[in-house]
Kinemage of the C-alpha trace (Angstrom):
@kinemage 1
@onewidth
@group {chain A} dominant
@subgroup {mainchain}
@vectorlist {calphas} color= white
{ca unk a 1} P 104.722 124.470 -8.837
{ca unk a 2} L 102.452 121.565 -7.891
{ca unk a 3} L 104.810 119.039 -9.381
{ca unk a 4} L 107.689 120.306 -7.277
{ca unk a 5} L 105.615 119.963 -4.079
{ca unk a 6} L 104.717 116.395 -4.995
{ca unk a 7} L 108.353 115.494 -5.297
{ca unk a 8} L 109.097 117.173 -2.009
{ca unk a 9} L 106.388 115.179 -0.230
{ca unk a 10} L 107.737 111.948 -1.710
{ca unk a 11} L 111.226 112.549 -0.395
{ca unk a 12} L 110.265 111.620 3.195
{ca unk a 13} L 111.669 108.250 4.323
{ca unk a 14} L 109.123 105.447 3.856
{ca unk a 15} L 108.217 103.197 6.775
{ca unk a 16} L 108.956 99.496 6.558
{ca unk a 17} L 106.013 97.977 4.599
{ca unk a 18} L 105.934 94.865 6.796
{ca unk a 19} L 105.399 96.979 9.908
{ca unk a 20} L 102.161 98.325 8.435
{ca unk a 21} L 100.513 94.899 8.797
{ca unk a 22} L 101.693 94.119 12.327
{ca unk a 23} L 99.772 95.388 15.337
{ca unk a 24} L 101.608 98.153 17.165
{ca unk a 25} L 101.316 96.391 20.526
{ca unk a 26} L 103.986 93.714 20.820
{ca unk a 27} L 102.460 92.274 23.995
{ca unk a 28} L 99.315 91.474 22.006
{ca unk a 29} L 101.341 89.347 19.589
{ca unk a 30} L 103.074 87.507 22.418
{ca unk a 31} L 99.743 86.670 24.074
{ca unk a 32} L 98.336 85.340 20.813
{ca unk a 33} L 101.346 83.117 20.255
{ca unk a 34} L 101.598 81.695 23.775
{ca unk a 35} L 98.062 81.428 25.175
{ca unk a 36} L 95.421 78.939 24.113
{ca unk a 37} L 92.152 80.486 23.097
{ca unk a 38} L 89.447 79.902 25.728
{ca unk a 39} L 87.576 77.374 23.594
{ca unk a 40} L 90.710 75.240 23.212
{ca unk a 41} L 91.248 75.347 26.957
{ca unk a 42} L 87.643 74.261 27.559
{ca unk a 43} L 88.001 71.424 25.012
{ca unk a 44} L 91.120 70.137 26.796
{ca unk a 45} L 89.352 70.251 30.174
{ca unk a 46} L 86.353 68.383 28.719
{ca unk a 47} L 88.589 65.704 27.194
{ca unk a 48} L 90.470 65.206 30.474
{ca unk a 49} L 87.196 64.966 32.404
{ca unk a 50} L 85.807 62.322 30.030
{ca unk a 51} L 89.038 60.298 30.151
{ca unk a 52} L 89.040 60.323 33.954
{ca unk a 53} L 85.434 59.099 34.407
{ca unk a 54} L 85.152 56.194 36.809
{ca unk a 55} L 82.497 54.151 38.548
{ca unk a 56} L 80.663 56.162 41.213
{ca unk a 57} L 81.097 59.574 39.564
{ca unk a 58} L 77.985 61.727 39.347
{ca unk a 59} L 77.488 63.464 36.016
{ca unk a 60} L 75.143 65.527 33.847
{ca unk a 61} L 74.649 64.705 30.162
{ca unk a 62} L 74.124 67.156 27.329
{ca unk a 63} L 70.445 66.192 27.391
{ca unk a 64} L 70.184 67.200 31.056
{ca unk a 65} L 70.005 63.735 32.610
{ca unk a 66} L 71.617 63.356 36.016
{ca unk a 67} L 73.112 60.007 36.843
{ca unk a 68} L 75.714 58.003 38.658
{ca unk a 69} L 78.306 56.179 36.561
{ca unk a 70} L 77.964 52.403 37.058
{ca unk a 71} L 79.919 51.184 34.031
{ca unk a 72} L 82.634 52.719 31.848
{ca unk a 73} L 83.618 51.280 28.487
{ca unk a 74} L 85.770 52.712 25.733
{ca unk a 75} L 83.032 54.782 24.051
{ca unk a 76} L 80.009 54.482 26.359
{ca unk a 77} L 79.077 55.065 29.977
{ca unk a 78} L 76.318 53.306 31.908
{ca unk a 79} L 74.396 55.820 34.036
{ca unk a 80} L 72.037 54.894 36.825
{ca unk a 81} L 69.337 57.572 36.505
{ca unk a 82} L 66.907 55.975 39.007
{ca unk a 83} L 67.092 52.988 41.319
{ca unk a 84} L 67.832 49.926 39.111
{ca unk a 85} L 67.411 51.995 35.899
{ca unk a 86} L 70.605 52.161 33.844
{ca unk a 87} L 70.924 53.987 30.526
{ca unk a 88} L 73.910 53.933 28.224
{ca unk a 89} L 75.214 57.186 26.737
{ca unk a 90} L 78.233 58.125 24.684
{ca unk a 91} L 81.111 59.540 26.664
{ca unk a 92} L 80.992 62.688 24.551
{ca unk a 93} L 77.461 63.355 25.881
{ca unk a 94} L 78.815 63.860 29.412
{ca unk a 95} L 79.129 67.607 29.980
{ca unk a 96} L 79.589 68.097 33.719
{ca unk a 97} L 81.165 66.134 36.533
{ca unk a 98} L 79.288 66.828 39.750
{ca unk a 99} L 80.748 66.728 43.272
{ca unk a 100} L 80.236 63.412 45.060
{ca unk a 101} L 76.991 63.274 47.012
{ca unk a 102} L 75.107 65.692 44.753
{ca unk a 103} L 72.641 63.009 43.685
{ca unk a 104} L 71.292 61.418 46.860
{ca unk a 105} L 68.121 59.715 45.604
{ca unk a 106} L 69.783 57.122 43.387
């Protein structure tokens, strides 16, 4: 008797095995395929900000130094951190571009 019930249970149509691995929400898959993850978006914004640096911009470095850009080269930026005090930092160390006029004492 048990064997007959096992066969009866097996006679139901099987679902597509590929569908078992896909999430049931199709919108979720579309979002994953078309949207950049937030960290990629932030990396693009950071890259664009570094590429657009120019003399006179006011910035913050990853070390927390505030300064005004006085020189821009290919890999480095000269920052005036106090009157007549210029330090050179790598462009990748620039984390934030401040609005003009934020640093008034330099």
